[in-house]
C-alpha positions as CSV (number, residue, x, y, z in Angstrom):
1,M,9.4,-7.1,17.8
2,Q,9.1,-10.5,15.8
3,T,11.7,-11.9,13.5
4,L,10.3,-11.8,9.9
5,N,10.7,-13.6,6.8
6,L,12.9,-11.0,5.4
7,P,16.5,-10.0,5.0
8,D,17.7,-8.4,8.4
9,A,17.4,-4.5,8.3
10,A,19.5,-2.2,10.4
11,L,16.3,-0.1,11.7
12,R,17.0,2.9,13.9
13,I,14.7,2.5,16.7
14,R,14.3,4.8,19.7
15,R,12.3,5.2,22.8
16,K,10.3,8.4,23.3
17,G,8.5,8.4,26.6
18,E,6.4,5.4,26.6
19,K,6.3,4.9,22.9
20,T,9.1,3.0,20.7
21,E,9.6,4.8,17.1
22,V,11.5,3.6,14.2
23,F,13.0,5.7,11.7
24,D,11.6,5.7,8.3
25,T,14.0,6.5,5.5
26,I,11.6,7.4,3.0
27,R,9.8,9.9,5.1
28,K,13.0,11.0,7.0
29,K,11.2,10.9,10.5
30,F,10.5,8.6,13.3
31,I,7.4,6.8,13.1
32,A,5.4,4.8,15.9
33,L,6.6,1.3,15.6
34,T,3.7,-0.8,15.5
35,P,3.6,-4.5,14.1
36,E,2.7,-3.2,10.5
37,E,5.2,-0.5,10.6
38,W,7.7,-3.2,11.6
39,V,7.0,-5.1,8.2
40,R,6.8,-2.1,6.1
41,Q,10.1,-0.9,7.4
42,H,11.7,-4.3,6.8
43,F,10.0,-4.5,3.1
44,I,11.5,-0.9,2.3
45,H,14.8,-2.1,3.4
46,Y,14.4,-5.2,1.2
47,L,13.3,-3.1,-1.8
48,T,16.4,-0.7,-1.4
49,G,19.2,-3.1,-0.3
50,H,18.1,-6.2,-2.2
51,R,16.1,-5.0,-5.1
52,N,17.9,-1.9,-6.1
53,V,15.1,0.3,-5.8
54,P,16.0,4.0,-5.3
55,H,15.0,5.6,-2.0
56,S,13.8,8.6,-4.0
57,L,11.4,6.4,-6.0
58,I,9.4,4.9,-3.1
59,S,6.4,6.6,-1.5
60,V,5.0,5.5,1.7
61,E,1.5,5.8,2.7
62,A,0.6,7.5,-0.6
63,S,-2.9,9.0,-1.1
64,L,-5.1,8.0,-3.7
65,K,-8.6,8.4,-4.4
66,Y,-11.0,5.2,-5.4
67,N,-14.7,5.8,-6.0
68,R,-14.3,9.2,-4.3
69,L,-12.8,7.6,-1.3
70,K,-9.4,8.7,0.2
71,K,-7.4,5.6,0.6
72,R,-3.6,5.2,1.2
73,S,-1.5,2.7,-0.1
74,D,1.4,1.3,2.3
75,I,4.2,1.3,-0.5
76,V,4.3,2.5,-3.8
77,V,7.4,2.1,-6.1
78,Y,7.8,4.7,-9.3
79,G,10.0,4.2,-12.4
80,T,12.4,6.7,-13.1
81,D,9.6,8.4,-15.8
82,G,7.4,8.7,-12.6
83,T,4.8,6.0,-13.2
84,P,3.9,3.7,-10.5
85,R,5.3,0.3,-11.0
86,L,4.7,-1.5,-7.9
87,I,2.2,-1.5,-4.8
88,V,2.8,-3.1,-1.6
89,E,0.2,-3.8,0.9
90,C,1.7,-4.5,4.3
91,K,0.0,-6.4,7.2
92,A,1.1,-7.1,10.7
93,P,2.7,-10.6,11.0
94,E,-0.3,-12.0,12.9
95,V,-2.9,-11.0,10.1
96,P,-3.3,-13.8,7.5
97,L,-3.0,-12.7,4.1
98,T,-6.2,-13.5,2.6
99,Q,-8.4,-12.8,-0.4
100,A,-9.7,-9.7,1.2
101,V,-6.0,-8.3,1.5
102,F,-5.4,-9.2,-2.2
103,D,-8.6,-7.2,-2.9
104,Q,-7.6,-4.3,-1.0
105,A,-4.4,-4.0,-3.0
106,A,-6.2,-4.8,-6.5
107,M,-8.7,-1.8,-5.4
108,Y,-5.8,0.3,-5.2
109,N,-4.5,-0.8,-8.3
110,M,-7.6,0.0,-10.1
111,T,-6.4,3.8,-9.6
112,L,-2.7,3.5,-10.1
113,K,-2.7,0.7,-12.9
114,V,0.7,-0.8,-11.6
115,P,2.3,-3.8,-13.5
116,Y,3.3,-5.3,-10.2
117,L,1.3,-5.8,-6.9
118,A,2.7,-7.3,-3.5
119,I,1.4,-8.3,-0.4
120,T,3.0,-9.3,2.8
121,N,2.9,-9.8,6.5
122,G,6.3,-10.2,6.8
123,M,6.2,-13.9,7.0
124,E,4.5,-14.6,3.8
125,H,5.0,-12.4,0.6
126,Y,2.8,-12.8,-2.7
127,I,3.9,-10.9,-5.7
128,C,2.1,-10.9,-9.1
129,K,2.7,-9.4,-12.6
130,I,-0.3,-8.0,-13.8
131,D,-1.5,-7.9,-17.5
132,H,-4.0,-5.2,-17.7
133,E,-4.6,-5.7,-21.4
134,K,-5.7,-9.3,-21.1
135,G,-7.0,-9.0,-17.5
136,K,-4.6,-11.6,-16.0
137,Y,-2.1,-11.9,-13.2
138,F,0.6,-14.1,-12.7
139,F,2.4,-15.2,-9.3
140,L,6.2,-14.5,-9.2
141,K,8.6,-16.4,-7.0
142,E,10.2,-13.2,-6.0
143,C,9.9,-9.5,-6.2
144,P,11.5,-8.3,-9.5
145,D,14.8,-6.0,-9.4
146,F,13.9,-2.3,-9.9
147,S,15.5,-2.5,-13.4
148,E,13.0,-5.3,-14.3
149,M,10.3,-3.4,-12.9
150,V,11.1,-0.5,-15.1
151,I,11.8,-2.5,-18.3
152,N,9.1,-5.0,-18.2
153,G,6.5,-3.1,-16.6
154,Y,4.4,-2.3,-19.6
């Protein structure tokens, strides 16, 4: 798999027949190792190892409804009070981070109304803080630490 623009992660990888799988520490099981999953697992390790997000407050491929459609967000970080704080939309490294990708993450946010939104393809990362009252968003240089997500979330 491709080297990403994220900190190294000690991922557990195994071969099962013809398939390669990676252990997801959130879902506690091996998952097919696709390029998008490679990015997702690295970003989870970045959140837990470098942004101090507890494993127990992360949901992977969480189901949500938008206009009666069932959707799944790649990563959702919750605060200690159970409210969603960050949505992360992950793409494979070769997928450009276009307005359409940002719109997809923003669509999920119409349901969850998180204060932080991120999109990544493992090579590029865009993180913004959303002011729902003013209907504005501000791009950040890096993902906030968990304590910042909780304190400055709303």
